[in-house]
C-alpha positions in Angstrom: 0.0 0.0 0.0 3.0 2.4 0.4 4.5 4.3 3.3 2.9 6.9 5.7 2.4 10.1 3.8 2.6 12.6 6.6 5.0 15.6 5.7 4.8 17.6 9.0 2.6 18.8 11.8 1.7 22.5 11.8 0.8 24.6 14.8 -2.5 26.2 14.5 -1.3 29.3 16.5 2.1 30.1 15.3 2.4 28.1 12.1 5.6 26.4 13.2 6.1 22.9 11.7 7.5 19.7 13.1 8.4 16.2 11.8 6.0 13.6 13.1 8.7 12.1 15.5 9.7 15.5 16.8 6.6 16.0 19.0 4.0 13.7 20.4 1.0 16.1 20.8 1.2 19.8 20.8 3.5 22.7 19.8 5.8 23.2 22.8 5.7 27.0 22.5 2.0 27.2 23.6 1.7 24.6 26.3 -1.5 22.4 26.0 -3.1 24.9 23.6 -0.7 24.5 20.7 -2.9 22.1 18.7 -1.2 20.8 15.6 -2.6 20.1 12.1 -1.5 17.0 10.3 -0.1 17.7 6.8 0.2 15.2 4.0 1.9 14.7 0.6 -1.3 14.7 -1.5 0.5 13.8 -4.7 1.9 10.7 -3.1 -1.5 9.8 -1.7 -3.1 10.2 -5.1 -0.7 7.6 -6.5 -2.1 5.1 -4.1 -5.8 5.9 -4.1 -8.4 7.5 -6.3 -12.2 7.9 -6.6 -12.0 5.2 -9.2 -10.1 2.7 -7.1 -12.6 3.2 -4.3 -15.3 1.9 -6.5 -13.5 -1.5 -6.4 -12.8 -1.4 -2.7 -15.2 -3.5 -0.6 -13.7 -2.5 2.7 -16.7 -0.7 4.1 -15.0 0.9 7.1 -12.8 4.0 7.6 -9.9 1.8 6.6 -10.9 2.1 2.9 -9.2 5.5 3.1 -6.2 4.1 4.8 -3.7 5.9 2.5 -5.3 9.2 3.5 -4.9 8.4 7.2 -2.0 9.0 9.6 -1.3 5.3 10.4 1.4 3.0 9.2 0.1 1.0 6.3 1.1 -2.2 8.1 -0.4 -1.4 11.4 -3.0 -3.7 13.0 -6.5 -2.0 13.1 -9.4 -2.8 15.3 -11.6 -5.5 13.7 -14.8 -3.7 14.5 -16.7 -2.0 11.6 -16.0 1.5 12.3 -17.4 4.0 9.6 -19.4 3.7 6.4 -22.5 4.6 8.3 -25.7 5.2 6.3 -26.6 8.5 4.7 -30.3 8.7 4.6 -32.4 10.6 2.0 -34.7 12.4 4.5 -37.6 13.1 2.1 -40.1 13.8 4.8 -37.8 16.4 6.5 -37.1 18.0 3.1 -40.8 18.5 2.6 -41.4 19.7 6.1 -38.7 22.3 5.9 -39.2 23.3 2.3 -35.7 22.5 1.2 -34.4 20.9 -2.0 -32.7 18.0 -0.2 -31.8 16.9 3.4 -29.6 14.0 4.1 -29.0 12.5 7.5 -25.7 10.9 8.3 -26.5 8.4 11.1 -23.3 7.8 13.2 -25.5 6.3 15.9 -24.9 3.1 13.9 -21.2 2.8 14.9 -20.0 -0.2 17.0 -20.4 1.7 20.3 -23.2 3.9 19.0 -21.5 7.2 18.5 -19.3 9.2 16.1 -16.4 9.0 18.5 -15.6 5.5 17.3 -13.8 7.2 14.4 -11.2 9.0 16.5 -10.8 6.2 18.9 -9.9 3.8 16.2 -7.1 6.0 15.2 -6.0 6.6 18.9 -5.6 2.9 19.3 -3.5 2.4 16.3 -1.3 5.3 17.0 -0.9 4.3 20.6 0.0 0.8 19.7 2.5 2.2 17.1 4.2 3.9 20.1 4.0 0.8 22.2 1.6 2.4 24.7 0.9 0.2 27.8 -2.1 2.3 28.8 -4.3 4.7 26.6 -6.4 7.2 28.4 -9.1 9.8 27.7 -11.5 12.2 29.3 -15.1 12.2 28.1 -18.6 13.0 28.8 -19.3 9.4 27.8 -19.2 8.7 24.1 -15.4 9.2 23.5 -14.9 7.0 26.6 -17.2 4.3 25.4 -15.7 4.3 21.9 -12.1 4.0 23.3 -13.3 1.4 25.7 -15.0 -0.8 23.3 -12.3 -0.7 20.7 -9.6 -1.3 23.3 -11.5 -4.4 24.4 -11.0 -6.2 21.1 -7.3 -5.1 20.9 -6.5 -6.3 24.4 -5.3 -2.7 25.1 -5.5 -1.5 28.7 -7.2 1.8 29.1 -8.1 4.3 31.9 -11.2 6.5 31.4 -12.1 9.7 33.1 -15.8 10.8 33.1 -17.9 13.1 35.2 -19.8 11.2 37.8 -23.1 12.7 36.2 -22.4 10.9 33.0 -25.6 9.0 31.8 -25.7 5.5 33.2 -26.0 3.9 29.8 -22.6 5.3 28.9 -21.0 4.2 32.2 -22.5 0.8 31.7 -20.7 0.5 28.4 -17.4 1.4 29.9 -17.8 -1.1 32.7 -19.0 -3.9 30.3 -16.0 -3.4 28.1 -13.7 -3.8 31.1 -12.2 -0.3 31.3 -10.7 1.1 34.4 -13.2 4.0 35.1 -12.7 7.1 37.1 -15.9 8.8 38.0 -14.7 12.4 38.6 -16.7 14.7 41.0 -17.4 17.8 39.0 -17.8 18.8 35.3 -16.3 17.3 32.1 -13.7 20.2 32.3 -12.6 18.8 35.7 -12.3 15.3 34.4 -10.3 16.5 31.4 -7.8 18.3 33.5 -7.3 15.3 35.8 -6.8 13.0 32.8 -4.2 15.4 31.4 -2.4 15.3 34.7 -2.6 11.6 34.9 -1.3 11.0 31.4 1.7 13.2 32.0 2.4 11.6 35.4 2.3 8.0 34.2 3.3 8.3 30.6 -0.1 7.0 29.3 -1.0 7.6 25.6 -3.4 10.5 25.6 -6.4 10.3 23.3 -7.9 13.7 24.4 -9.4 15.9 21.6 -7.9 19.3 21.2 -4.6 17.9 22.4 -3.9 14.7 20.3 -3.7 16.0 16.7 -4.6 12.6 15.2 -8.1 12.6 16.6 -9.1 15.2 13.9 -7.8 12.6 11.3 -10.2 9.9 12.5 -13.2 12.3 12.5 -12.4 13.6 9.0 -13.5 10.2 7.6 -17.1 11.2 7.9 -16.4 14.0 5.4 -14.9 11.4 3.0 -18.0 9.1 3.3 -20.5 11.9 2.8 -18.9 13.0 -0.3 -18.4 9.5 -1.7 -22.0 8.5 -0.8 -23.2 11.7 -2.7 -21.1 10.7 -5.7 -18.8 13.5 -5.0 -21.5 16.1 -5.4 -20.9 18.1 -2.2 -24.0 19.6 -0.3 -24.4 23.3 0.3 -24.2 23.0 4.1 -23.3 20.4 6.7 -24.9 20.9 10.2 -22.8 19.6 13.0 -23.4 19.6 16.8 -20.4 21.2 18.6 -19.1 20.7 22.2 -15.3 20.4 22.2 -15.2 21.2 18.5 -13.2 18.3 17.3 -16.0 16.9 15.0 -16.6 20.0 13.0 -12.8 20.5 12.8 -12.5 16.9 11.5 -15.1 17.5 8.9 -13.4 20.6 7.8 -10.1 18.8 7.5 -11.6 16.0 5.5 -13.1 18.4 3.0 -9.8 20.2 2.7 -8.0 17.0 2.0 -10.5 16.1 -0.8 -10.1 19.6 -2.3 -6.3 19.3 -2.2 -6.5 16.0 -4.1 -9.0 17.4 -6.6 -11.7 15.0 -5.6 -14.3 17.8 -4.9 -14.8 21.2 -6.5 -16.0 23.2 -3.5 -16.3 23.1 0.3 -19.7 23.4 1.8 -20.6 25.8 4.5 -20.1 24.2 7.9 -22.8 25.2 10.5 -21.8 24.5 14.1 -24.7 24.0 16.5 -24.3 24.5 20.2 -26.7 24.2 23.2 -27.6 27.6 24.7 -26.3 26.4 28.0 -22.9 25.5 26.5 -22.4 28.1 23.8 -18.7 29.2 24.1 -18.1 29.1 20.4 -21.4 30.6 19.4 -20.6 33.6 21.6 -17.1 33.9 20.4 -18.2 33.8 16.8 -21.1 36.3 17.3 -18.9 38.8 19.3 -15.8 38.2 17.2 -13.8 37.1 20.3 -10.5 35.5 20.5 -11.1 31.9 21.5 -7.6 31.6 23.1 -8.3 34.4 25.6 -12.0 34.1 26.1 -13.0 32.9 29.6 -14.8 29.5 29.9 -18.5 29.5 30.3 -20.6 27.6 32.7 -21.9 24.6 30.8 -25.4 23.5 31.6 -27.4 21.4 29.1 -29.1 18.1 28.9 -27.1 17.4 25.8 -24.2 16.0 27.8 -22.1 15.1 24.9 -21.7 18.8 23.8 -21.5 20.2 27.3 -18.1 21.9 27.5 -17.3 25.1 29.3 -14.0 25.5 27.4 -14.1 23.7 24.1 -10.6 21.9 23.8 -10.6 22.0 19.9 -11.8 25.6 19.7 -9.2 26.8 17.2 -10.1 24.2 14.6 -13.8 24.6 15.3 -13.7 28.3 14.7 -11.7 28.0 11.6 -14.1 25.4 10.3 -17.0 27.9 10.4 -15.1 31.0 9.4 -13.1 29.6 6.5 -16.2 28.0 4.9 -18.4 31.0 5.3 -20.6 29.1 7.8 -22.0 30.1 11.1 -22.8 29.0 14.6 -26.3 28.5 15.8 -27.5 28.0 19.4 -30.5 26.0 20.4 -32.4 25.5 23.7 -32.7 22.2 25.4 -36.4 22.3 24.5 -35.6 22.7 20.9 -33.2 19.8 21.1 -35.9 17.5 22.7 -38.2 18.6 19.8 -35.5 17.7 17.3 -35.1 14.2 18.9 -38.7 13.5 18.0 -38.4 15.2 14.6 -35.6 12.9 13.5 -37.3 9.8 14.9 -40.6 10.4 13.1 -39.2 12.1 10.1 -36.4 9.8 9.1 -36.4 7.0 11.6 -33.2 8.0 13.3 -33.2 7.8 17.1 -30.7 10.3 18.2 -29.3 11.3 21.6 -29.7 15.0 22.5 -26.2 15.9 21.2 -27.0 14.2 17.8 -30.4 15.8 17.6 -28.9 19.3 18.2 -27.7 19.4 14.6 -31.2 19.0 13.3 -32.5 21.5 15.9 -30.0 23.9 14.5 -31.2 23.3 10.8 -34.7 23.8 11.9 -33.9 27.1 13.6 -31.8 28.3 10.7 -34.4 27.6 8.2 -37.2 29.3 10.2 -34.8 32.4 10.5 -34.3 32.5 6.8 -30.6 31.5 6.8 -31.0 28.4 4.5 -32.3 28.8 0.9 -35.1 26.6 -0.5 -32.8 25.4 -3.3 -30.1 24.2 -0.9 -28.9 20.6 -0.2 -28.1 19.9 3.4 -26.4 17.2 5.4 -27.3 16.7 9.1 -24.9 14.6 11.1 -26.3 12.6 14.0 -23.5 11.9 16.3 -25.0 9.3 18.8 -27.8 6.9 19.3 -30.8 7.8 21.5 -30.3 4.7 23.6 -27.2 6.5 25.1 -29.6 8.6 27.2 -33.0 7.1 27.9 -34.0 9.7 30.5 -33.6 12.5 27.8 -35.5 10.4 25.3 -38.4 10.0 27.7 -38.3 13.7 28.3 -38.6 14.3 24.5 -41.5 12.0 24.3 -43.2 13.6 27.2 -42.7 17.1 25.7 -44.3 15.8 22.4 -47.4 14.8 24.2 -47.1 11.1 23.3 -48.1 8.7 26.0 -48.6 4.9 26.1 -52.0 3.3 26.7 -52.4 1.0 29.7 -54.8 -1.8 28.9 -56.1 -5.0 30.5 -55.2 -8.1 28.6 -58.6 -8.4 27.1 -60.2 -7.4 23.8 -63.1 -5.2 25.0 -60.9 -2.6 26.8 -58.7 -2.5 23.7 -61.8 -1.8 21.5 -62.6 1.2 23.6 -59.2 2.7 23.0 -59.2 2.0 19.2 -62.8 2.9 18.6 -63.0 5.3 15.7 -59.6 4.6 14.4 -59.3 4.2 10.6 
């Protein structure tokens, strides 16, 4: 397949470049904030892979794009089917919102039921390339579950830091997969800080987003899939829920890769959707603030997966929106709950709150006149609704839907269904 095609790692703050073996994570001139961007030799990649060769590739995972990823071609990869999630033609939603076309990318169909499997797959490969005895991450739940599940099949020891308020379904995944789990008293940001300290103290391989530059590279695979599934006809806009900012940054990176290789002709506008109670990036974008100096916000939202007082990958997230002419949208928790029902009944996708936030953002943007009727839009659902059953039940309750309680006899049932067509 050829050799690894990384040319260098470039600091997003100062532009300084490093060879891959010079630094492990960040630019040393900026402490933990010096996030790096992975740069490639695109001409060399194009000699290994093409749009035409992909038509003959029946590897329906992220590894179909292996020459475009920052892993050694001979590295062992997790055997679970990460990636190539469905892209649904959401006809009902298109008609409801009056748009030309809405597609829904359902990453709730990943092995551990969230988008975060993409980055965790790369983390495990990179960690094992470095001979890591332990891989660690901090998470509100999904990144942790992704790392945990993929580590389990690779016999890779891992230590997970999550806030003690994380949904029980997500904690259950971690324990079932056999991870060492640290339930941290306090917010996600506190869990993140403790994880960073522990990784430094014990030399664990650090998967954390906004710190490990290779996590962006895993998440960019969704952009590759969207474009390939649309036969390389890119949409006008892609709506992405935003917490730490790594997903929208990854989508942006994937689109830039495809442009550099000449596989697409334009980059769609990227629309970042944040919960009102966790809207650091929305505020910074609206007020033209410097994300490196802006103070953290107090994050309070039922969408735990996008609850972040200080988005760790905020540089790449802001660049994704600004460089594509996109925008940030903020939505209330009530709007997110409505969107959970809207996706479920409109396209059959059961999304957790963070995943539904992207559709809530589209709904709001359309109603405010920010999306044209002739536009094609992709909405990314980042996690399955079974991740957070209490939130799902709140959404159902808010919609006014209730079950009927009936005796196990026909006559009581007839009273309920009387008059139905």
